[in-house]
C-alpha positions, 0 to 999 in steps of 0.5 A: 052662498047659493044654497045649492051644491054639487054632490059627488058619488062613485060606484063600480058599475056605471049602469047602477050609478045612472039608474041611482041618479035617475031615481034621485032625479025622479024623486026631486032629490037632484035636479041633474047628474053629470056622469063620467063613466070611466075614472080610476080610483086609488084608495086604501081599503082593509089595509091595502091599496086598491086600484079599481075602475069606477064611474062618477056622477056630479049631482046638482041639488040643494044643500038641505037635500044632501042628508036625504041623498046620503041616506039613500046611498047608504041604503041602496049603494052596493058599497059598504062605505059609499063615497058621497061628498057635497061641495057647496057652490059659492057662486053661479048663474042666478038662472041656473040656481033658480032652475035647480031650486025649481026642480028639487023638492023643498026640504 
């Protein structure tokens, strides 16, 4: 394992998500975020199927920082239950791993 991960977060408002991503980078909770501004999300909520436009960001960070990112999303995200999913990176360019580690805080 590399000790880094990709954290996926979705939101209805792409500008809100970009600003949230910027705050996480400024606070060194993520090294970067790659945003897709238009996705379509289908899901069950309150007993019915929803079909909504959303934005999605993939953050690159340390696995150890995921709990802090989840905490921030729970506090700041407009959704009652924000999607925050961490996917461990099993292998990567060693120089990229070093860069992610250098751009994020040590937990």
